[in-house]
N, C-alpha and C positions, 0 to 999 in steps of 0.2 A: 549659364550653361545651356546646352540644348536640353529642354525640359520634356521628359516623357510624361504621359498621363499617370495619374495616381493608380496604383494597383487596387483593383476592386471598384474603381469608379465606373459610372455608367457611360459607356463609350458608344459613339457612332464612328465606326472604324475608318472607312475611307470612302471617297466619293469620286465619281467619274464624271468627266465632262469632255466635250469636244466641240471645237468650232474655230473658225478663223485660223486653222492650222494647228490648234492646240487641243488638249483635252485634259481631264484630270480625274483623280480619285482621291478623296480626302478622308482621312480617318478623323472622326470627330471625337473630342473628349467631352464628357459631361462636366457639370460644374455650375455654380451660381453665375448669373450674368456678370457680376463684378469680378469674377475670378475664372474667366474662360480658359479653356485648355488650348493647346496648339492646334489640334484638328478643327476646333470650332472657329478659331480665327482664320484658319486657311479656308474653311467653307465660306465664311463671310466674304473674304477677298474674292473668291471665285464667283460668287453670286453677283457681287457688285461691279466687278471689272467688265467693261464693255467689249474687251477683246477676247473673252473666254465664254464658252457656253457650257454650262453644267449639264451632263447627261445621265449621271448615275451616282448613287450614294450607298455605301455599305454601312450597316449598323449591326453590332453584335448584341445589343440589348433588345430583348423582346419588346420592351416598352416603347422603342423608337421605330420598330418595323412599321411601314406603311404611313409614316408621317412625312410631311413635306419638308424638303431641305431648308426652305426659308424659315419655317417655324423652328426647326432644330438649331438653326444658326442665330435665333433670336432676332430675326428681321421681320418687319411687317410687310412681307411679300409672299406671293405664292409662285413657286417655280414650276410646279407640275412634276418635279423629280421627287419620287418617294423612296425612302430608305428601305433597303432590302438586305437580307442576309444570304442571298443567293449569289455566291461568288461566280459560278459558271455563267449565270445570266449577265453579270457585269463584264466578264471577260468577253462574252459574245457581242457586246456593244461595239467592240473594235475602236474604242476611243483612242485619240491621239496620245493622251498622256494620263497617268494616274498620279495623284498626290497622296502619298502614303505616310501617315503620321501615327499609325498604330504602335503601341509599345511593343518592341520586338526583342529587347535584350533578355527578357525573362521567359520568352516563348520563341526562341530562335528558329527551331525547325519549322514550326507552324507559320511564322511570319515569312521565312524564306520561301516556303512553298507558295504562299499567297503572291508574293512579289514575282516569283519565277513564272507563275501561271500567266500573268499579264505580259511579261517580257517575251515569253515564248510565242504568245499570240501576236506579237508585233506592237504592243502598246508600251510606250516609254514610261518610265517611272521616275518621279522626283520625290524626295522624302526627307524626313528628319529622324527616322528610326535607324537602328544598326549604326550607331556612331563610329563603330570600328571601320566603316567604309568611307569616312570623311577623307582618309588617305588610303585609297583602295590598294595601292601597290604594297602597302605595309600590312594589310589585313591577312589573317590566317587563311590558309588554303581551303579549309572546310567551309568557309563562308564565301570567299571570293570566287573560287572555281565554279561551283554550281550556278551562281548568278551570272558569271561571265559566259558560261555555256548557254544559259537561257537567253542572254543578249544576242549571242551568235546565232542561235536557232531562230530567233524572231527578227533579227536585224534591228534590234531596239537598243535603247540607251538607259542606263541607270545612273542617277545622281543623288547622293546623300550628303546633307550638310546641315548646319545649324549656326549657332552663335559661338558657343564654346563647349565642346570642340566644334570647330568650324571657322566662322568669319575671323575671329581674332587671331587664330593661329595659321590661317592660310590666305588671308586677304589683307587685313590690317597690318600684319607683319611685313607683307610684301611692300606695302606703301612706305613703311618706315625704312626698310632696307634699300628701297630705290633711291633714297637721298643720302645714303651712307657711302663715304669714300672707302671706309674699311670698318668691318664689324669685328669686335673682339668677344662680345657676349650678347646674347639676346634673351630677354625675359618677356613672356606673354602672361598677363595676369587677368583674372576676374576677381575683383574685390567688390562683394555684394552683400548687402543686408537682406537676408531671406525672411526676415520677420513677418513681412506682409504677404508672403507666398503661402497660400492655403493648400499645402500638400504635405501634411505630416505623414500620410500613409506611404508615400514613395520617397520623396526627397528627405523628409525627416528621418525615416527609417534607414535609408541608404547612407546618410551622412552621420547617423548616430546622435542626432540632436535629442536632448532630454534623457540620454542614457548615462550610466556610470562611465567615468573616464577609462576604466579597464575593459569596457565592452568593445569588441571589434565589429564595427558595422561592415556591411557588404563592401562599401567603397574601399575599406582598408584591408580587405583580405589580400594576401600576397598575389601580385600580378594584375589586380583589377585596375588600379590607377594606370599602369603601363599599357593595359589593353585599350584604355579609352583615350589617353593623352600621349602615350608613347609613340603611337603611329605618326602624329604630327611632328614630334621631336625628330624621329628618324627621317621623315619625309623632308623636313626642312634641312637637315644635315645633308641629305643626298643632293638636294637642290643647290646647296652651297659648296658641295664637293668636300665636306668635312667628314673625316673618318672618326667615329666615336669609339672610345674604348669600352663604354658600357652605357646603358640607360638604367637609371635607378630611381626609386621612389623615396619620398620622405613625407611624414605627416605628423601633426601634433594637434592636441585639443586644448580648449580653454573651458574651465568650469565656472558656473555662476556662483557668486558669493551671496547673492540675494535672489529672490524669485524674479523671474522675467516672464511677463505676459505679452504675447503677441498673437497675431493671426495664425501663425504656424502651429503654436502650442504654448503651454505653460511649462517653463523650465524651473525646477526646484533647485535650491542651493545644493552645490556639490555635483550637479549634473552638467552635461556638455551643452554649451550655448554658442560655441564657435569652433570651427575647425580650420586648419591651414594645411594644405598639402601641395606637393609638386612632383612632377616627373622631370628629371634632369638628364640631359645628354652630356656625358663626361668625356673630356679630352685632357690628357696629361694631368689627371687627378683633380681637375677643376670643372665645374659646370659651365658649359658654353652656350647651351640652349636649354631654357627652362620654361615649362608650362606650369603656372602656379595658380592656386585658388586660395582666397581668404573669404570665407563665408561665415557670417555671424547672424545671430537673432537679436535685432535691435542694436543701436549704436552703443549701448551700455556694455556690450560683450567685447572682450579682447581689446581693451583700450590701448594696449601697446603695440598691436599689430597694424599693418598698413590700412589706411582709410582712403576712400575716393577723394579727389580734390574738390575744393570749393564747397565743402559740406554736402556734396551730393550723396545719395544713398547707394550708388553703384557705379562702377566703371569697368570697362574692358580696356586694358592698357598694354601698350607695347613699348618696351624700352630697349634701345640698342646702344650698347657701349662701344665706343670706337671714335672714328674721326669723320664727321663730327658726331657727338652723341645726339641721339634722336629719341624723343618720347612723344607718343600719340595717345591721347585719352579719348575714348568714345563712350557716349552715354546714350542709352535707349530709354524711352519712356518720357521724354521731355514734354510731349503734348498729350499724355494720358495721365490718369489719376495716380498711377502707381508704377514704379520702375520695374517691379517684377512682372507686371502685366506687359510692360514695354518689351521685356526680354522674351516673353511668350509670343507676342505679336511678331517681333523681329525673327524669332526662330521659324515661325510659319512662313513669313515673307521670304526667307532664305531659300525655301523650296519652291513656293509659288512663282517667284520671280524668275525661276530658271526654266519654266515650262517651254517657252518658245525655243530657247537655246538647246534644250534637251531634245526637242523634236527635230532639230536641224543638225545635231551633233552626229559624228560617226558612231556606229554600233559599238557597245562596250560599256564598261563602268568608268565614268569620268569623275575627276576631282576638280576642285576650284582652280588648281594650277593649270588645268587643261583648257580652261575657258577664259575669255577676256572679262575683266571687271564690268565692262559695259554690257555684257550679256545678261546681267541681273536688272537692267534698267528699263527696257522697253515695256510700255503699257502701264507705267506707274502714275502717269498724270492724265486726267481726262476732265 
């Protein structure tokens, strides 16, 4: 999924750069080098890419104020860009683009004000926060309208995306549908072992890992699943011209019968070690568009639930029932040590790779369906 930083972690919030027609602001997450956060990977990408010039960096942690972006990204380079907590000074840089990865869902009004300040100043924003905006036409007015107005005021563009919600439900699914003669049902899945993901404070708490099965985690509160994945269900239905009767949620848990030890946490017997949930678009009493997650802590958990193919630890899968049936399995992290880190890197890349396209796009909030898949490609090989 699109992974926000852990609550309470040491953050470098966002970073600004400009050059060659682009710019950025990246929110950096803290964390050990082997388990870097989305913002830190985004910062490394921005420093290393020759088609981008970094010009500013925001940090919310006092320990990171005044330190060089290269050091904070874990690189052996000196950029001359020092982290600051002065938002007004960063806005005044008039950068072409900001990369925003600061955790927003639990501090919505503050994050919205930060993003809007850049948009009103004419600085484009790409980011991984506010996953409700992955399908902006389906987002609630309280969020969409102020940011749309900020875009209009500054003639700027806002693009929010990630891997899931994001890529799997608005790009990978399009590829599968493009070779379908007729679709009768669509399932978009993330099936991932989160055991090696060092984020018990946010992901663990949100998913209810390690808790009693009767505990209701944040993710399973009424309406939360629909707010995060329902937008892509409704957006895909609109794109297909399908009128849904309703959008509904379902979820279940699996409890450990023996202790499970992993990087995420230790799970005692009788506690939750796997969850399965979905948001379904219903027509004529049956699901026709489904966004589903199966997330476990180690392969020992939930042995009867779906697994990735070929013994892989994770997959983003699209399955189209119809004529012909189509299935696409995508794996991240094939060239890095850990698949969860691959997912974090991919989430960062989903925003960074859109910098140029966002700078050239018409003013407003854009979605993946508004841009060509090739817009994520320029600048990737040097």
